[in-house]
C-alpha positions as CSV (number, residue, x, y, z in Angstrom):
1,X,-37.0,-7.1,-11.0
2,X,-34.7,-5.8,-8.4
3,X,-31.0,-5.7,-9.4
4,X,-28.1,-6.0,-6.9
5,X,-26.7,-2.6,-6.0
6,X,-23.1,-1.8,-7.2
7,X,-20.6,-3.0,-4.7
8,X,-19.5,0.0,-2.6
9,X,-17.2,0.3,0.4
10,X,-17.4,3.5,2.5
11,X,-14.3,4.2,4.5
12,X,-14.8,6.8,7.3
13,X,-11.6,8.1,8.9
14,X,-10.3,11.2,10.7
15,X,-7.2,12.5,9.0
16,X,-5.8,12.5,5.4
17,X,-3.1,10.0,6.0
18,X,-5.1,7.4,8.1
19,X,-6.2,5.3,5.1
20,X,-2.9,5.1,3.2
21,X,-0.9,3.9,6.2
22,X,-3.4,1.5,7.9
23,X,-5.5,0.1,5.1
24,X,-4.0,1.3,1.8
25,X,-3.4,-2.2,0.5
26,X,-7.0,-3.3,1.2
27,X,-8.4,-0.2,-0.6
28,X,-6.1,-0.7,-3.6
29,X,-7.0,-4.5,-3.8
30,X,-10.7,-4.1,-3.8
31,X,-10.7,-1.0,-6.0
32,X,-8.8,-3.1,-8.6
33,X,-11.5,-5.8,-8.2
34,X,-14.2,-3.4,-9.3
35,X,-15.5,-2.3,-5.9
36,X,-16.3,1.4,-5.7
37,X,-14.4,2.8,-2.7
38,X,-15.4,6.1,-1.2
39,X,-13.1,7.5,1.5
40,X,-14.8,10.1,3.8
41,X,-12.2,12.0,5.8
42,X,-13.6,14.0,8.7
43,X,-10.8,16.7,8.8
44,X,-8.2,18.0,6.4
45,X,-5.4,17.5,8.9
46,X,-5.1,21.2,9.7
47,X,-3.2,20.6,12.9
48,X,-0.8,18.1,11.4
49,X,2.1,20.2,10.2
50,X,4.1,21.8,13.0
51,X,4.8,25.5,12.3
52,X,2.4,25.7,9.4
53,X,-0.9,27.7,9.8
54,X,-4.0,25.4,9.9
55,X,-5.5,26.6,6.7
56,X,-2.3,26.1,4.8
57,X,-1.6,22.8,6.4
58,X,-5.1,21.6,5.5
59,X,-4.7,22.5,1.9
60,X,-1.3,20.7,1.8
61,X,-2.6,17.5,3.4
62,X,-5.8,17.5,1.3
63,X,-3.7,17.6,-1.9
64,X,-1.5,14.8,-0.5
65,X,-4.5,12.6,0.1
66,X,-5.9,13.3,-3.4
67,X,-2.6,12.2,-4.8
68,X,-2.6,9.1,-2.7
69,X,-6.2,8.3,-3.8
70,X,-5.0,8.2,-7.4
71,X,-2.5,5.5,-6.6
72,X,-5.2,3.5,-4.7
73,X,-7.9,4.0,-7.2
74,X,-10.4,5.5,-4.8
75,X,-12.7,8.5,-4.4
76,X,-12.1,11.1,-1.6
77,X,-14.4,13.5,0.2
78,X,-14.0,15.7,3.3
79,X,-16.5,16.5,6.0
80,X,-14.8,19.8,6.8
81,X,-14.4,19.3,10.6
82,X,-11.5,20.7,12.5
83,X,-8.5,18.5,13.2
84,X,-8.1,17.7,16.9
85,X,-11.6,19.0,17.6
86,X,-13.8,16.1,16.7
87,X,-14.5,15.1,20.3
88,X,-15.8,18.7,20.9
89,X,-18.0,18.6,17.8
90,X,-21.8,18.4,18.4
91,X,-22.3,14.6,18.2
92,X,-25.8,15.0,16.8
93,X,-24.6,17.1,13.9
94,X,-21.7,14.7,13.3
95,X,-24.1,11.8,13.3
96,X,-26.4,13.6,10.9
97,X,-23.4,14.4,8.5
98,X,-22.1,10.8,8.5
99,X,-25.6,9.3,8.3
100,X,-26.3,11.5,5.2
101,X,-23.2,10.2,3.5
102,X,-24.1,6.6,4.3
103,X,-27.6,7.2,2.9
104,X,-26.1,8.8,-0.3
105,X,-23.4,6.2,-0.9
106,X,-25.5,3.1,0.1
107,X,-22.5,0.9,0.8
108,X,-22.7,-2.8,1.6
109,X,-19.6,-2.4,3.8
110,X,-18.3,0.4,6.1
111,X,-14.8,0.5,7.4
112,X,-13.6,2.6,10.2
113,X,-11.6,2.6,13.5
114,X,-12.3,0.4,16.4
115,X,-13.6,1.8,19.7
116,X,-10.1,2.6,20.9
117,X,-9.3,4.4,17.6
118,X,-6.4,1.9,17.1
119,X,-4.0,4.5,18.7
120,X,-6.3,6.1,21.2
121,X,-6.4,9.4,19.2
122,X,-9.5,11.3,20.3
123,X,-10.5,12.1,16.7
124,X,-10.2,8.4,15.8
125,X,-12.3,7.4,18.8
126,X,-15.0,9.9,18.0
127,X,-15.3,8.8,14.4
128,X,-15.6,5.1,15.6
129,X,-18.3,6.0,18.0
130,X,-20.4,8.0,15.6
131,X,-20.1,5.6,12.7
132,X,-21.0,2.7,14.9
133,X,-24.0,4.6,16.3
134,X,-25.1,5.4,12.7
135,X,-25.0,1.7,11.6
136,X,-26.6,0.3,14.7
137,X,-29.5,2.9,14.8
138,X,-30.2,3.5,11.1
139,X,-28.3,1.0,8.8
140,X,-28.6,-2.5,10.3
141,X,-28.2,-4.2,6.9
142,X,-24.6,-2.8,6.4
143,X,-21.6,-4.8,7.4
144,X,-19.3,-2.7,9.7
145,X,-15.6,-3.5,10.0
146,X,-13.1,-2.1,12.4
147,X,-9.4,-1.7,11.6
148,X,-7.5,-4.1,13.8
149,X,-4.1,-3.3,15.3
150,X,-1.5,-5.3,13.4
151,X,1.9,-5.0,11.9
152,X,0.2,-3.0,9.2
153,X,-0.8,-0.3,11.7
154,X,2.7,0.1,13.2
155,X,3.8,2.5,10.5
156,X,1.0,4.9,10.9
157,X,-0.1,4.6,14.5
158,X,2.8,2.8,16.2
159,X,0.3,0.1,17.4
160,X,0.9,-3.5,16.6
161,X,-1.0,-6.8,16.9
162,X,0.0,-7.1,20.6
163,X,-3.0,-4.9,21.3
164,X,-5.5,-7.3,19.7
165,X,-7.8,-9.4,21.8
166,X,-6.8,-13.0,20.9
167,X,-10.4,-14.2,21.3
168,X,-11.7,-11.7,18.7
169,X,-12.0,-13.2,15.2
170,X,-10.1,-11.3,12.5
171,X,-10.7,-10.8,8.8
172,X,-7.4,-11.1,7.0
173,X,-6.8,-9.3,3.7
174,X,-3.8,-10.4,1.7
175,X,-2.3,-7.3,0.1
176,X,0.8,-9.0,-1.3
177,X,0.0,-7.9,-4.9
178,X,-0.8,-4.3,-3.9
179,X,2.1,-3.2,-1.8
180,X,3.4,-1.0,-4.6
181,X,0.2,1.0,-4.7
182,X,0.1,1.2,-0.9
183,X,3.7,2.5,-0.7
184,X,3.1,5.1,-3.4
185,X,0.0,6.3,-1.5
186,X,2.0,6.5,1.8
187,X,4.8,8.4,0.1
188,X,2.2,10.9,-1.2
189,X,1.9,12.2,2.4
190,X,5.1,14.1,2.3
191,X,4.3,16.4,5.2
192,X,4.0,13.4,7.5
193,X,7.5,12.3,6.8
194,X,6.7,8.7,5.6
195,X,9.4,6.2,6.5
196,X,9.5,4.6,3.1
197,X,11.9,6.9,1.3
198,X,13.2,4.8,-1.6
199,X,11.5,3.7,-4.8
200,X,8.4,1.8,-4.2
201,X,9.8,-1.4,-5.7
202,X,12.7,-1.2,-3.3
203,X,10.5,-0.8,-0.2
204,X,8.1,-3.7,-0.6
205,X,9.8,-5.9,2.0
206,X,9.1,-3.3,4.7
207,X,5.4,-3.6,4.2
208,X,3.4,-6.5,5.8
209,X,1.5,-8.8,3.5
210,X,-1.7,-8.6,5.4
211,X,-4.1,-6.0,6.9
212,X,-6.6,-7.1,9.5
213,X,-10.1,-6.1,10.5
214,X,-12.7,-7.2,13.1
215,X,-16.3,-7.6,12.3
216,X,-18.2,-5.1,14.4
217,X,-21.6,-5.6,12.8
218,X,-22.2,-8.5,10.5
219,X,-25.1,-9.4,8.3
220,X,-23.7,-12.9,8.2
221,X,-20.5,-14.7,9.3
222,X,-17.5,-13.8,7.1
223,X,-13.9,-14.9,6.8
224,X,-13.1,-12.6,3.9
225,X,-13.9,-9.0,3.2
226,X,-15.4,-9.8,-0.1
227,X,-18.0,-12.0,1.6
228,X,-19.6,-8.9,3.0
229,X,-20.4,-7.6,-0.5
230,X,-22.0,-11.0,-1.4
231,X,-24.6,-10.6,1.3
232,X,-26.6,-8.0,-0.6
233,X,-26.4,-10.0,-3.8
234,X,-27.6,-13.1,-2.1
235,X,-30.5,-11.3,-0.5
236,X,-31.6,-9.8,-3.9
237,X,-31.4,-13.2,-5.6
238,X,-33.6,-14.7,-2.8
239,X,-36.2,-12.0,-3.3
240,X,-36.3,-12.2,-7.1
241,X,-36.6,-16.0,-7.1
242,X,-39.7,-15.9,-5.0
């Protein structure tokens, strides 16, 4: 008898701080609900600390993300690409790398940037394009979600909900109970000068209560992120009942 696979969410982003700022509450929430969350970061943020050599900057930002991951309860891995150079990377090789990770992790849900990269950053746009291509060509049974611009993305990208297409349905995730974890994760990225400088408990009112996503590739209609994980379980139950 086939058993449902463990619930896994694969998050594919470009830089070490992308996840904490934009979706940290969502990652903490579902990690605490028992979903295994793997964050695959394309670069180590080597170009992200002015005046610091790339190798040193990458080491600093990698350690910052590992500290943030402890607060969120997630796993972190790096692709090893160069910060600011993703758009110049051989797309076939990048597709192979990311496809291999998807095959290894076997997630029910993948989370990444939308086609505009939320902020228009070329690295973000490239990751969105490659992840979307991988799902559409090789993994059609996986639910693909895009980070939607919202008040939650202002802090990291400076892009708010005014950029959202009003006709595009959104998946809303209530992170009210996980603001502390998100703040502590954000504060771990010291080199990026996070705006939340006080104790996490004193900064909660500055963090929006919801993070939003659009469904780029759905295996069935969903109004809640957790529904995406139930798809695989439902499919297995149907097969085993026959």
